[in-house]
C-alpha positions in Angstrom: 0.9 -15.7 -5.3 -2.9 -15.1 -5.3 -4.6 -14.0 -2.0 -8.2 -13.3 -1.2 -10.0 -11.5 1.6 -13.8 -11.4 2.2 -14.2 -9.0 -0.8 -10.8 -8.6 -2.5 -8.6 -10.4 -4.9 -4.9 -9.6 -4.3 -2.4 -10.7 -7.0 1.1 -9.8 -8.1 0.9 -7.0 -10.7 2.0 -7.6 -14.3 3.0 -5.5 -17.3 -0.6 -5.9 -18.5 -1.6 -3.7 -15.6 0.4 -0.7 -16.9 -2.6 1.3 -18.2 -4.6 1.1 -15.0 -1.4 1.5 -12.9 -0.7 4.7 -14.7 -4.3 5.9 -14.6 -4.6 5.5 -10.9 -1.1 7.0 -10.2 -1.7 9.9 -12.6 -5.1 10.9 -11.2 -4.9 14.2 -9.3 -7.6 13.0 -6.9 -5.6 10.0 -5.8 -2.5 12.1 -5.3 -3.9 15.1 -3.4 -1.7 14.2 -0.4 1.3 13.0 -2.4 4.1 15.6 -2.2 5.4 14.4 -5.6 2.0 14.9 -7.2 0.5 12.7 -9.9 2.7 10.4 -12.0 1.8 12.0 -15.3 4.7 10.5 -17.3 3.8 7.1 -18.6 7.5 6.1 -18.9 7.9 6.9 -15.2 4.9 4.6 -14.4 6.5 1.9 -16.5 9.8 2.2 -14.6 8.0 2.1 -11.2 5.9 -0.9 -12.2 9.0 -2.6 -13.5 10.7 -2.1 -10.1 7.6 -3.6 -8.4 7.8 -6.6 -10.7 11.5 -7.0 -9.9 10.8 -6.9 -6.2 8.3 -9.7 -6.7 10.8 -11.8 -8.6 13.6 -11.2 -6.0 11.6 -11.4 -2.7 8.4 -13.3 -3.7 6.2 -10.5 -2.4 5.4 -6.8 -2.9 2.6 -4.5 -3.9 -0.5 -6.3 -5.1 -2.8 -5.4 -7.9 -6.2 -5.3 -6.2 -9.6 -6.2 -7.6 -12.9 -7.2 -6.1 -14.0 -10.8 -6.1 -17.1 -9.6 -7.9 -15.1 -8.1 -10.7 -11.7 -9.9 -10.7 -10.6 -8.4 -14.0 -11.1 -4.8 -13.0 -8.2 -3.4 -10.9 -9.3 -0.9 -8.3 -6.0 -0.2 -6.8 -2.5 -1.3 -5.8 -1.1 -1.9 -2.3 0.6 -4.2 0.1 4.0 -4.3 1.7 7.5 -3.7 0.3 10.8 -2.2 1.5 10.9 1.6 1.5 13.6 4.0 2.6 12.7 6.1 5.7 15.4 8.6 5.4 18.5 6.4 5.1 16.9 3.3 6.9 15.0 0.7 4.9 11.8 -0.5 6.5 9.0 -2.8 5.5 6.3 -0.4 4.5 2.5 -0.7 4.1 1.2 1.4 1.2 -1.8 1.6 -1.0 -3.5 3.7 -3.7 -7.0 3.1 -4.8 -9.0 4.5 -7.8 -11.4 7.2 -6.7 -14.4 5.0 -7.4 -13.2 2.5 -4.8 -13.0 5.1 -2.0 -15.3 4.9 1.0 -16.1 1.2 0.8 -13.6 -0.1 3.4 -11.2 -1.6 0.8 -8.2 0.2 2.2 -8.8 -1.2 5.7 -9.4 -4.7 4.3 -6.2 -4.5 2.2 -4.2 -3.1 5.2 -5.4 -5.9 7.5 -4.6 -8.5 4.9 -1.1 -7.0 4.2 -0.3 -7.0 8.0 -1.5 -10.6 8.4 0.7 -11.6 5.4 3.7 -9.8 6.8 3.4 -11.3 10.3 1.9 -14.8 9.6 3.5 -15.7 6.3 6.7 -13.7 6.2 7.3 -13.7 10.0 8.3 -10.1 9.9 8.4 -8.5 13.4 7.1 -5.0 12.3 5.6 -3.1 9.5 5.7 0.7 9.1 3.6 3.2 7.2 4.2 6.9 6.3 1.3 9.3 6.0 1.0 13.0 5.4 -0.5 14.7 8.4 -3.4 16.2 6.5 -4.5 12.8 5.1 -7.2 12.0 7.7 -8.7 9.1 5.7 -5.4 7.2 5.6 -4.7 8.0 9.2 -8.1 6.5 10.2 -7.3 3.4 8.1 -3.9 2.9 9.8 -5.4 3.4 13.3 -8.3 1.1 12.5 -6.0 -1.8 11.6 -4.1 -1.3 14.9 -1.1 0.7 13.8 0.2 3.3 16.2 1.9 6.6 15.5 5.4 6.3 16.7 7.3 9.4 15.3 7.5 12.0 12.6 9.8 12.0 9.6 11.2 15.1 7.8 11.0 13.6 4.4 9.4 16.4 2.4 11.6 19.6 2.4 9.7 22.7 3.2 6.5 20.9 4.4 5.1 19.5 7.6 6.7 16.3 8.7 5.2 13.0 7.7 3.7 10.8 10.4 5.2 7.3 10.9 3.0 4.5 12.1 4.1 1.0 13.3 2.5 -2.3 13.7 4.4 -4.9 15.7 3.7 -8.6 15.5 3.0 -8.8 19.2 0.5 -5.9 19.1 -1.7 -7.0 16.2 -4.6 -9.5 16.3 -3.0 -12.3 14.3 -6.3 -13.8 13.0 -5.6 -14.2 9.3 -8.0 -12.4 6.9 -7.0 -14.7 4.0 -9.5 -17.3 2.9 
C-alpha cells in the first residue's frame, strides 16, 4: 500500500530495507532519547523488521519506509502506526525515526499528519496514542503540532522519569486527508 504526501513517499518496508533500517536504528544520534539505546545488533534489527513485515501481512498496515518524492529510492526514516503495549494494554501507536540528515525539515510532522489521517479516515480507528520521553522536546513539538494532546504519564522505564502519553481522537483532529 503506497501512500504519498506533499513531499513524502510512504510504503511498506521490505527485507531489502534492512541495511538502512539497521543504520538508522543503530545511530546514537537517532536514539539519544531511546532508553534502550541504539540497536547495534544487526540480528536484532532483522528480527524487528521481520515483526514489522509480519504485522503488514496480518493487518495490512504498519510502520512505513519513508522516502522523499524527489529521491524515492533513498529511505530517510521509518514511521507510522502500529499496535504497541502501554504497560499491559495494547494501543494503536504513532511512532517514527528519521535519519539525522532528514531532521529539521518538517518530515516528522508531515508523516504524523499522514499517519493520523490514515488511522482515522482509512482504518476508522477512534484514537491513536504516542509515547515520548519528557526530554525529547522536538518530538513533543511534533505531536502537539499535529493536534495530539498530552493525557497522562506512563512509568515504562524503570529508574527514569515517566514517559508522556499523547492522544489524538478522531473527533478532535482535522480530518482533511494529507494523501494525494
